[in-house]
C-alpha positions in Angstrom: 22.1 -12.1 13.2 19.5 -10.2 11.2 16.6 -11.9 13.1 18.3 -11.0 16.4 18.5 -7.4 15.3 14.8 -7.3 14.3 13.9 -8.9 17.7 15.9 -6.3 19.6 14.3 -3.5 17.6 10.9 -4.8 18.4 11.6 -5.2 22.1 13.4 -1.9 22.6 10.8 0.0 20.5 8.0 -1.4 22.6 9.3 -1.2 26.1 12.0 1.4 26.1 10.6 4.6 24.4 13.4 7.1 25.0 11.8 10.1 23.3 8.9 11.4 21.2 9.5 10.4 17.6 8.3 13.8 16.4 9.8 16.4 18.7 12.2 14.6 21.0 10.2 15.0 24.2 11.6 12.6 26.8 9.9 9.4 28.0 7.0 9.2 25.5 6.5 7.4 22.2 4.5 10.3 20.8 3.7 13.5 22.7 0.3 15.2 22.6 1.3 17.8 20.1 2.9 15.4 17.6 -0.1 13.0 18.0 -2.4 15.9 17.1 -0.3 16.7 14.0 -0.6 13.1 12.9 -4.2 12.4 13.8 -5.8 15.8 14.2 -7.1 16.5 10.7 -9.6 14.7 8.6 -7.9 12.6 5.8 -8.3 14.1 2.4 -7.7 13.3 -1.2 -4.4 14.5 -2.5 -3.1 14.9 -6.1 0.6 15.2 -6.9 1.5 17.8 -9.5 2.0 16.6 -12.2 -0.4 13.7 -11.5 1.1 10.5 -13.0 -1.2 8.5 -15.5 -2.9 5.6 -13.9 -2.8 6.9 -10.4 -6.0 5.9 -8.5 -7.6 8.2 -6.0 -5.2 8.8 -3.1 -6.2 9.9 0.4 -3.6 11.0 3.0 -4.0 11.5 6.8 -1.5 14.2 7.4 0.8 16.7 5.8 4.4 15.6 5.4 6.1 18.4 7.3 7.7 19.1 10.7 6.6 16.6 13.4 4.9 14.2 10.9 8.0 14.0 8.7 10.1 13.3 11.8 7.8 10.5 13.0 7.9 8.8 9.6 11.7 9.0 9.3 12.1 7.8 12.9 9.9 4.7 12.1 11.4 4.1 8.7 15.1 4.8 9.1 15.8 4.5 12.8 13.6 1.5 13.6 11.4 3.3 16.1 8.9 0.5 16.0 6.7 1.8 18.8 5.5 4.4 16.3 3.9 1.6 14.2 0.6 1.7 16.0 0.0 5.5 15.8 1.1 5.5 12.2 -1.3 2.6 11.5 -4.1 4.5 13.2 -3.5 7.4 10.8 -3.4 5.2 7.8 -6.6 3.5 8.9 -8.3 6.9 8.9 -7.2 7.5 5.3 -8.4 4.1 4.3 -11.9 4.7 5.8 -12.3 8.1 4.0 -10.9 6.7 0.7 -13.3 3.7 0.7 -16.3 5.9 1.7 -15.7 8.4 -1.1 -15.0 5.7 -3.7 -18.1 3.9 -2.6 -20.2 7.1 -2.8 -18.9 7.7 -6.3 -19.9 4.2 -7.4 -23.3 4.5 -5.8 -24.2 7.6 -7.7 -27.4 9.1 -6.2 -28.1 6.5 -3.6 -26.2 5.5 -0.5 -22.8 3.7 -0.9 -23.2 -0.1 -1.1 -21.9 -2.0 2.0 -18.4 -3.3 1.4 -17.4 -6.9 2.0 -13.8 -8.0 2.1 -11.2 -5.3 1.9 -7.5 -6.0 1.1 -4.7 -3.6 2.0 -1.9 -4.0 -0.5 1.4 -2.4 0.7 3.8 -1.0 -1.8 7.0 -3.0 -1.2 10.3 -1.4 -0.3 13.4 -2.3 -2.3 15.0 -5.5 -1.0 18.2 -3.7 -0.2 16.3 -1.0 1.8 14.4 -3.7 3.7 17.7 -5.5 4.6 19.3 -2.3 5.7 16.4 -1.2 7.9 15.6 -4.6 9.2 11.9 -4.2 8.4 9.4 -3.1 5.7 7.8 0.1 7.0 4.8 0.1 4.7 3.9 -3.5 5.5 4.2 -2.9 9.2 2.0 0.2 9.1 -0.5 -1.7 6.9 -0.7 -4.5 9.4 -1.4 -2.0 12.2 -4.0 -0.2 10.1 -5.8 -3.5 9.4 -5.9 -4.4 13.1 -7.4 -0.9 13.8 -10.0 -1.4 11.1 -10.9 -4.9 12.2 -11.4 -3.7 15.8 -14.3 -1.6 14.4 -15.8 -4.6 12.6 -14.4 -3.9 9.1 -13.5 -7.1 7.2 -9.9 -6.0 6.4 -6.8 -8.0 5.7 -3.3 -7.3 4.4 -2.3 -9.0 1.1 1.4 -8.5 0.5 1.1 -9.7 -3.1 3.3 -7.1 -4.8 6.9 -8.0 -5.6 9.8 -6.2 -7.3 10.6 -7.8 -10.6 13.9 -5.9 -11.0 16.3 -3.6 -9.3 15.4 0.1 -9.6 17.7 3.1 -9.3 17.6 5.3 -6.2 14.8 7.8 -6.6 16.6 10.6 -4.8 17.1 13.5 -7.1 14.9 12.2 -9.9 12.0 14.3 -11.2 8.5 13.1 -11.7 9.0 11.7 -15.2 12.3 10.1 -14.3 10.7 8.4 -11.4 7.9 7.1 -13.6 10.4 5.8 -16.1 12.5 4.3 -13.4 9.6 2.4 -11.9 7.6 1.3 -14.9 7.4 -2.5 -15.0 9.3 -2.8 -11.7 6.4 -4.4 -9.8 4.3 -7.5 -10.4 1.6 -9.4 -8.5 3.0 -12.7 -7.1 1.7 -15.8 -8.8 -1.7 -16.7 -7.3 -2.1 -13.2 -5.9 -4.7 -12.2 -8.5 -7.0 -14.8 -7.1 -6.7 -13.1 -3.7 -7.4 -9.8 -5.2 -10.4 -11.1 -7.1 -12.0 -12.2 -3.9 -12.1 -8.7 -2.5 -14.7 -6.0 -2.8 -12.1 -3.3 -2.5 -8.3 -3.2 -3.0 -6.5 -0.3 -1.2 -2.9 0.3 -2.2 -1.1 1.6 0.9 2.2 3.3 1.7 3.7 5.6 4.3 4.2 8.5 2.0 3.3 9.8 -1.5 5.4 12.4 -3.2 5.3 12.2 -7.0 2.8 9.3 -7.0 5.1 7.2 -9.2 5.3 4.2 -6.8 1.5 4.1 -6.3 0.9 4.4 -10.0 3.2 1.5 -10.7 1.5 -0.6 -8.0 -1.9 0.2 -9.6 -0.6 -0.8 -13.0 0.7 -4.1 -11.7 -2.6 -4.9 -9.9 -4.7 -4.0 -13.0 -2.5 -6.1 -15.2 -2.8 -9.1 -12.9 -6.6 -8.7 -12.7 -6.9 -8.4 -16.5 -4.8 -11.4 -17.0 -6.7 -13.5 -14.4 -10.0 -12.4 -16.0 -8.9 -13.4 -19.4 -7.6 -16.7 -18.2 -10.9 -17.4 -16.4 -12.9 -16.6 -19.5 -11.1 -18.8 -21.9 -10.1 -21.8 -19.7 -7.0 -23.4 -18.2 -5.1 -23.8 -21.5 -5.0 -20.1 -22.1 -4.1 -19.4 -18.4 -0.6 -20.9 -19.0 -0.1 -18.6 -22.0 -1.3 -15.5 -20.1 1.0 -16.4 -17.2 4.1 -16.9 -19.3 7.0 -14.5 -18.8 8.6 -12.3 -21.5 10.8 -15.1 -22.7 7.9 -17.6 -22.8 8.7 -19.0 -19.3 5.5 -20.2 -17.5 5.3 -19.0 -14.0 4.0 -21.7 -11.7 4.8 -20.6 -8.1 1.8 -20.4 -5.8 1.3 -17.3 -3.6 1.6 -18.5 -0.1 1.7 -16.7 3.3 0.7 -13.5 1.5 -2.4 -12.7 3.4 -2.2 -11.6 7.1 -4.9 -11.3 9.7 -2.6 -10.4 12.6 -0.5 -7.3 13.1 2.3 -9.5 14.6 3.3 -11.2 11.4 5.2 -9.9 8.4 5.1 -12.6 5.7 7.5 -14.7 3.7 9.2 -14.4 0.3 7.3 -15.3 -2.8 8.9 -14.8 -6.2 7.0 -12.5 -8.5 5.0 -13.4 -11.5 5.3 -11.5 -14.7 3.0 -8.5 -15.4 2.0 -7.3 -18.8 2.5 -3.7 -19.8 -0.7 -1.7 -19.7 -3.2 -0.2 -17.3 -5.7 2.6 -17.3 -6.9 5.1 -14.8 -10.4 4.1 -13.7 -11.4 3.8 -10.0 -13.1 0.5 -10.8 -11.5 -2.7 -12.0 -14.0 -5.0 -13.7 -13.9 -8.5 -12.3 -14.8 -11.9 -13.7 -18.0 -13.6 -12.7 -21.6 -12.5 -12.4 -21.6 -12.5 -8.6 -18.9 -9.7 -8.4 -19.1 -7.1 -11.1 -16.4 -4.7 -9.9 -13.7 -4.1 -7.3 -13.0 -0.7 -5.9 -9.3 0.3 -6.4 -8.0 3.3 -4.5 -4.9 4.2 -2.4 -4.2 5.6 1.1 -1.1 6.9 2.7 -0.1 8.3 6.1 1.3 11.6 4.6 1.6 13.7 1.5 3.4 17.0 0.8 1.4 20.1 1.8 1.2 21.3 -1.8 -0.7 18.1 -2.8 -3.5 19.1 -0.4 -3.6 22.6 -1.7 -3.9 21.5 -5.3 -6.9 19.4 -4.1 -8.7 22.5 -2.9 -8.5 24.3 -6.3 
C-alpha cells in the first residue's frame, strides 16, 4: 500500500501540477515570481545564532520566508514532488558556492585546487516522518542536486550513509541548546560508509532547511567520528578495526554498507542498519584522511533555505 502511495505521488506530482507550490497560481509547478524567490539570489554563507559547536560552513540558496517557505512545506508535507527539481537546482547552487569558498580557503594565496569526487550526504529524516510523508525530502532534493551538478561535468554522487541510532523527541518548541542535547549521538555512519567517505575529495552535508544548525552539527559529528575511527583502524591494522567498530556494549558491527551511493535521481536507496559512532568531533573545515595520496577531505554543508536573520548575522 505504501509503495502504491509513493507511486501515485510521483505520477500526480509530475503530470498533474494543479498550482504553484509557492503562491497557488493555477496550472504551474512554480510561477516566475516564486522561482525568482528560490533561485534569484547568490547562495551565501549562513550562521545560526547561537552557532552550535562543530557546525561546518553552511551555505544557503534562499531565505526561508514567504514563497520559499511555502514551496519547502509543499514538497515536504504535501508530497508536491514536482517541486523536487527546482529545489534541487537551488541546492546545487549552494553546493557550488560552498565548495568554491571552502576550496579557496584551503588554497590560501593561490587558486583553489580542482576537486575530484564529491559526495552529497543528506541528513536523514526521522523514520516515522519518512513513513508519514511517503518520502525523504532531503534525500530527494540531494538526488536532484547531484543530477544538476553532474550535468555540468561535476563528479558528484549522493551517499546516504547517515542513519538514526535512536529515536529523538520532536524538535518543535525546543530551543537551540535543547535541540543539541536532543540530537547528540542520534546519528551514525552506516557500517562501510566511512570507506565511501574516505574516497571523496569533498563531503557536503545537505538538507532542505537549517534553523538552529543542530541537525547539521550532529551530522558533522557523526561523519568526523566515522572518519577518525576508519583512520585509526587503517593505521593499526584489521585487529584493531574490530575494536574500533564495536558498539557501546562491546558488540562488533559487521553489516556492510550497500546501495548507499546513488548516481541517478530516480532512486532512493535501501535500509542499512547504522554502525556505532564515538562521542567526539571538532570544528575544522578539513577532516584529515589516511594515506599519502589523499591528505584531506573538505567538509562543508549546503541547504536550500535558512532564516533571514542567519544571512544578516553573516553580514556583520
